[in-house]
N, C-alpha and C positions, 0 to 999 in steps of 0.2 A: 305870709304864712299860708299853710295849707291845712294851710289850715283852711231904596228903588228907581210922538214919533210918527215918527212918520211911518204910515203903513204903505209899503210898496206893492208892486204887482205880485200876485201869488205865483209861486213856482209850481208847475204841474209835476206832481209826484204821486206814487202809488198811495191810495188811501186819502188823498187831499181833497176835502169837500168843503164847499161854502154853502151856508144855509142857516136857518134859525135853529136854535137848540131847544129840544123838547125836554121838559122835566116832568112829564106825566107819569113816567115809570116810578115804581116804588123805590125809595131810597134803601140801599142795602145796609146803611149804617156803617160809618167808618171815617177815614181821613185819607187825604192824598198828600204826599210829601214830595217836594221839589227842591232844587237848588235855588234858593231865593236870591242869591247873588246874580244868577242868570247863566246863560250858555252862549258859546260862540256859534255862529250860524252853521259852520261846517264841522263842529265837534260832535261827538256822541252825546246824547242827552238821555239821562235815565230819570225816572220818577217811580214812585211806589204807592200802592194802595193798601191801607190797613182796613180790613173788612170783616164784618160780623157774619156775612153770608157770601155765597158764590157770586163773583163778578165776572162779566164776560167782555164788555165793551168800554171804551173810554173815548172822550172827545177833547179836543183843544179848541178854545174859543179866543178870539182876539179882544182888544179893549172895547170893541163895539158890540160884543156878544155874538159875533158871527163864528160859526164853526169853520175851522180851517184845516183840521186834521181829525180823523177818527180811525179807530182800529181795535183790534182785539187785545185784551190784556195778556201779559205773558203768563208764564207758568205760576202756579201757586207754590211759593217756596216754603210754606209752612206756617205754623202758628207763632204769633208774637206773645200773646198771653191768653187767658181764658176768655176775655172780652173780645179779642180780635184773633180768631182762629185762622184767618187767611191773610197772607201778604202776597201781593202781586207786583211784579216788576214790569214797568212800562218802558217802551222804547220810543222816544220822541225825536229820534235822529232825523226823520223826514221833515221836521219843522226847521226850515232854513231861512225864512224871510224875517229880517229884523222887525221887531215889534214887541208889544207887551201882551202877555197871554196868561191863561190859567187852564188847568186841566180839570175835566169833569167826568165823574161817573154819575149815574142817576142819583140826584139828590145831594151830591157831595161835590164841592169844588176845592181846588187847591189855593194856596196863596198865589198872588200874582208873581210873574217872573218876566225878565227881559231876555230876548234873543238879540244879540248884536253881531255885526259883521265879523268882529273878532272878539275873543274873550279878553284880550289884553287890557282894554279900557275898563272893563268890569273889575278885573283883578287889580288894576292900578288904583281904582277908586277905593277898593277895600283895603289895599295896602296903605294908602294915605291915611285912612282912618286908624289903622293899627299903629302907625307911626305917631299919630296925634295922641294916642294913649300915653306914649312916653313923655310927651310934652306935659300932659296932665299930671304925670307922676313926678315931675321935677320937684326936688326939695329946695325951696327958695326961702323958707322961713326959719329954719333951725339955725339961727346965727350963733348960738352958743357952741355949735359944732366947730367953730373956728378955734376954740381953745379946749378941745376935749381931752379928758384924761384917759390914760390907758390902764387897764385892769388885768389882773391874772385871770386865766380861764377858770370859771367857777365850777364848783361841783353841783350836780343837779340831784333832786330828791330821788329820782329814778330815771332810767334811760328814756322813757317816753314822756317825761315832764319837762316843761320849761321853767319850773320853779326852782330857784337856787337854794343852796344850803348856806346859811349864815350870811356874813357880810362880804361884799366885794372888796378885794384887796388891790389898792393902787400900786402900779409898778412903773409908771412913766407918764409922759406928756408934759405940757399940753401939745396936741397936734391939731392941724387944720384938716377936718374931714367934711367941710361944708360942700353942698351941692349934691350931684348924683340924682338917683331916682329912688323913690320909695319902692320897696320890693313887690308889694302886693296890695292888699286892702288895709294894711297897717303902715307904720312909718319906719320900720327897720330898714337898714341898708346892708347888703351882703356883697362882698367881693366875688364870691363863687358864682352867684347868679348874674351880677353885673358883667363879669368877664364873658360868660356864655352869651348874654344878650348883645354885648358889644361885638363879639366875634361875628355873630349873625348879621348885625347891622352893617359892619364894615364889609363883610362878604357880599351883602346885598348891593352896597354902593359900588364895589369893585365889579360885580357882574353886570350891573345896569346903573350907571350914574344917576343919582337922584338927590337934589339939594335938600329936600326935607329930611331924608334919611341921614344924609351927611351931617346936618346940624345936630340931630340927636346923637349920632355916633360920637361926634366931637364933645358934646356935653358929657356923655358918659365916660369918655376917655379922660377928660379933665379930672373927674372924680377918682378914677382908677389910679391916675398919676399921684394923687394925694395919698392914696392907700399904700403906695410903695415909697418907702423912705430909702432913697438911693444911698444916702450918706451912711446910714447904719445897716443897710441891707435888711430892712424889716418890712414884711408884708402884713398890713392890718386887714382883718377879715370881716369885721362887723361893727356897725354903729347902733347902739341901743341894746336893751335887754328885753326879752319877751315877757317875762312875768316877774313878780316880786319874789321875796324869799320866804322860807319856811317860818321865820320868826315874825313876819309881817312888819318889819321895820321900813320897808320900801315897797313900792309897786312898780310894775313894768308896763311896757307899751300895750300889751294885750289886756290889761286890767281895766281900762276905762276907754269909752268911746267918745272922741272929741275931735275937733279940727286941729290940724298941726300947729297953727299959729299961736295956740295958747301955751304950748309947752315951755317956751323960753321965759314965761311970766308966772309960772306956778310957784307958790310960796311954801306949801306945806312940806315939812321935812320928809314925809313918806313919798313925795313926788320928786325927790332930788334927782333921780336917774331918768326922769322925763325932762326935767329942766336942763340938766347937764348930763348928756347921754354918754355912757361909757363906750370905750373903744377896746377891742380885743385884737390880739395879733395871732398870726399863724404859728409862729415859732420865735424863739429868742433871736435877737439881732445877729445876723450872719449865719444862723443855723439852717440846716436843710428844711425846705418847705414842702408840705404835703404835695405829692406830684400832680394830683388833679388840679390844685390851685395854681401851681407853678406853670403847668402846661397850658391851661386855658387863659390865664392872665397874660402869659407871653404871647399866645396866639392873638389876643385882642390888639396888643401893641404892634405885633408884626403885620397883621392885616391892615392896620392904619398906615404902616410904613409902605405898604403896597399901593395905597390910594392917595395919600396926601400929596398935593401938587408941589408944595414947598419942600424942596429937597432937604433943607436943613432940618425941618420938623420931622420929615420921614426918617432921616438918619438918627435923630434923637429917639424916635419911637423904636427903631431897630435896636439901638443900644440898650434901651430899657428892657425890651423883650429878651435880649440876650442875657442880661444880668439876672433877670428873674428865672429864666429857663435853666441857667447854669446852677441855680441854687436848689433845684428839685431833688427831693429825697427819692432815690431809686433802689435802695437796698433796705431790707428789713422794714418794709412798708406795712404798717398795721392798719388800724382804723384811720380812715381819711379824715381830713379837716375840711368841713364845709361851712357849718354854722354852729351856733350855740343856742340850744342843744343840737347835737348831730341829728337827732330824730326829725328836725325840721326838713332836712335834705340829706337823707341817708344814702349817699353815693358809695358804690363799692368798686366800680371800674375806674382805672387811672391811666393805663397804658395808651388808651385812645387820646387822652388829653396831651400826653407827651408826643404822640404821633402828630397831633394837630399843631402843637407848639413848634416842633421841629420843622414840619412842612411849611408853615407860614413864615418861619424864619428863613428857610431856604428860598422861598419865592420872593420875599422882601429883599434879601441879600442879592439875588440875581438881578432884581430891578435896579438896585442901587450900585451894582458893580462891586459888591463886598466879597472878598475872597473866601469868606467863611461859608459860602453857599454850599459847596460840595460836602463839607463836614456835616452840616445840618441835614443835608439830603440823606446822607448815610444813616444818621441817627433816626430820621423819620422812617426809613425803610426798616430799621431794626425794631423800633417800637410798633410799627404796623404788624410785623411778623409776630412779635410778642403778644400783641392784642389778639390777633387771630388764633394764636396757640392757647391763650389762657382765658380770654374774656368774651370772645365772639359767640354768637348763637343764642343769646338770651334776650336781647333788647334791640330796639331800633332807635333812630335819631330822636333825641330829646335832651333835656337838661342833664341826664345821667349817662348819656352815651353819645359822643360827638364823632364817632368813627366814620360815619357816612360822609360828613364834610371833610374830614381828614383824608379818607381814601380818595375821594374825588379830586381834591387838590393835589394829593401826592401823585396821582395818575398824570395830572397836568405837569407837575414838576419833573417827573421821571419817565416821561413817555417813551424814551428809547430803551428803557429796561423792561423788555417784554415779559420775562417771568414775573417780575414784581407787578406789572400792570395786570397780568392775568390773575394773579393772586388777589389783588385788591378788587378787581371787577367781580371775581367770584364771590368775595365776601359781601360786596354791595348787593349782588343778586340774591345771596342767601338771606340778607336782611329783608329784601323785598318779598322773598318767598314766605317769610314768616307772616307778613301782612296779607299776601295774596292767598295763602291757604285759609286764613281766617275769613277773608272777604268772600271766597268761593262758598263758604258754608253759612254766611250771614244773610238774613233777609234783606238788609239794606247795604250789602257789600262793604261793610265796615272792616277795615284791616286792623284796627286797634281793639283793645280789650276794654269795652265800656263799662264793665263791672269792676274796674280798678281805677285808681287815681290817675290823673293826667291823660285821660282818653283823648281830649281835643288836641293838646300839643303833640301827642304821639301820632294822631291823624295827619296833622300838618307836616310832621316829620316824615311820614311815609310818602306824602305827596312830593315833598322836597327831594327825598331819596330817589323817587322815580325820575324826576327831572335831572338830578345829578348823574344818575346812571346812564340815561340816554345821552347826555352831553359828553360824558367821559368815554362811552363805548360806541356810540352810534346805533345802539340796539334800542328800539322803541317798543319792545314787547310789553313794557309795564306802563305805557302812556295812559291807556284806558283805566288801569287800576289807579293810577295817580289822580285822574279826573274823578273817579268814584269817591275817593277820599275827600276831595274838595266839596263834592256834592253833599256828602254826609255832614261835613262841618258846617255847611251853609243852609241846612234845613232838610235835606233828604234823609232824615233819620226818624226813628219811631216817634219822637216828641214833636217833630216839625219845627224845631228851633234852630235858628242861626246862632251859633255860639260866639259870634263877633257882634258886640253891641252896636246898633245903628246900621247894620247891614241886613237888608231884607225887611219883611213885615213883622216877623215874630222873633224876638230875641230877649235876652235877659233884661228884666225890668227892675229887679231888686237885688243888685249885686252886693255881695258881702264886701263893702268898700266904704270906709268911714266918710270920706269927703263927699262921695256921690250920695250916700244915704242921708247925711245931715243936711246938705245943701239942696237935695232934690234934683240936681243937674244930671242929665244923661251922660254916662261915661262912654261916649262914642269911641269905638275902636278897641275897647277892652275885650280881651279873649278870656272866657271863663273855662273852668275845668270841664263842665258838661256832666253827663251822667256818671254815676259812681255806683259802687256796690250797694244794693238795696239793704244789705245787712247793717250798713252804717246808720240807718234810720229806724232800726228796730225799736229804740227807746224814744223816738220822736226827735224833734229839733231842740237845739239848745234854748235856754231862756234868753229873752231880750236883755241886752246890756244897758246899763244906765246911759242915757243920751242917744240910744239907738231909736230911729224912727221906724215904727211898725210898717213893714212892706213885705207883702201886700197888706193893706190896711185891715182886711177882714181875715187874714191868715189862710185864705183859700189855696187850694192846690189843684189847678186845672190839669196838671200833667200826671196826677196819680193814676188815672185810668190807663196810662201808657207804660206803667211799670211792667217790665218783662225781661226775660233772659237774665234774671238775677241782678238787674240794674234799675236805677231810679234817678230821675232828675227832678229837682225841686227849685223853683224860682222864688226864693225867700231870702231876705237879708241874713237870717240866722243859719242858712244852709251853706256854710263855708265849704262843705264837701263837694258841692256842685256849682256854687254861685260866686266863688271868689276869683277875681282876675289876678294875673301876675305878669311881671315883666317877661319872664322866659316864655310864657304862652304867646304874648304879643310878638316877641322877637322871631319865633319860628314861623308864625303866621306871615310876618313881613317877608321873610326869606322864601317861604313857599309861594308867595304871590309875586315874587320878583321875576 
């Protein structure tokens, strides 16, 4: 719900100085922000200074405290908030010798960071951690899901509530929906999010084979396979219910804070839908399926068909993808089906999902010598044109818009169709320009809107799109922009926080995640939402739930002083708005780091 060597010989370069560091000058007051994941030796390197007064010089020191680089700060790019009226951009690109460093201005030092011969190992390490988050999210304890009952889609008390009206009405089952991943900090499971995450994991394996990613991708696909009943042509969309009902005869997943292993053993009648979790379907058996669900679920199976070495398994995945895709509702499409309630994941775009599904089907069919490849390629081109005509221009790669991946793969599949390739490349460029225009005006070069939900996954999405665009077109004009987005996500932001837990020195300590909170274990690899609109905190944080460990113990907020540009970040277990991790966040991080 959304609810960190060896020190080699110094390279002679302009401004490179070795010597003791003086701290006698008065501290201007402020903070220095760097990419805590680290930098490649020959890559551009940006850092930032938040300052209460005018700053002019900076230094870089190595692990022994020796100054190895000094220079003038860049231009003052403007006020962050009343406490920090100056933000300066620093260019550390002359720092090319591998080692461990920190940046200093008089009296202020940054977090430590590494410079490596190549950024690949740094990114691979962070990617491995994000993959590990999926392992931590595996649902291995809800054994009653093996005989789950199916219920009619309920009515909710209002569009923004997950509280249902009256009793749930059984319409089918039992069905086996064991396995899969918990969606976020709770224990619900959604086809809509799993299919998106699956598509990114399989695309990651396809683009750069990785056994760890492959293991998680297969685990997730096993669950998606259970959510599709081939015999009755029924797609199930959700396991569990968020809240209880208006008559208080039962409670839901979000009503109590507990470890998942207790659910199967609950005995109170009001806990019956925690003990025996309900399942809901996208549509009646054999009836048209919401196109967003059909497109992205088909894409997940088709991507698996492109990768699986066992040809029989690959063909089976292709056939599953084809069946689901063929059942997509493409006329009189009203409100999409994503989750229950829809307000959890209010997607409005769907033609991008159909483009993605058809594109991945065409690529899988080509690999397997299936004669349907040409027909799917034509459908992909059609849905791409429809997306560009009706839905493009408002969003960038994230859970709600997968067109960037679809475009890049369609360019791969239809490379000889020059007009189509130009059209797709133009739209990829337009998406990047949305982020680039924001980045040019932002003190920390952020391309996402961090006063809105999903700032961090949008940031990883922009970094991914820059890489996809360069690969598809050979045009590298957005490479630096893409790097700035990774810098921001890993600590070069106003709060100085790496939004991937366990990466860097400063990261989320109190995630809104039941297992991590109750056990006290670090949720390494989890990607959190990050900053959000300051307006969401006008009335303070929510109350602690029963069973919730207070974190931080003193309820302090060290990041309050960095609230600015209408955005706020709070590291507190109650702050679901900024501190909750989710599968789709981790999935786009994995693909961005591939």
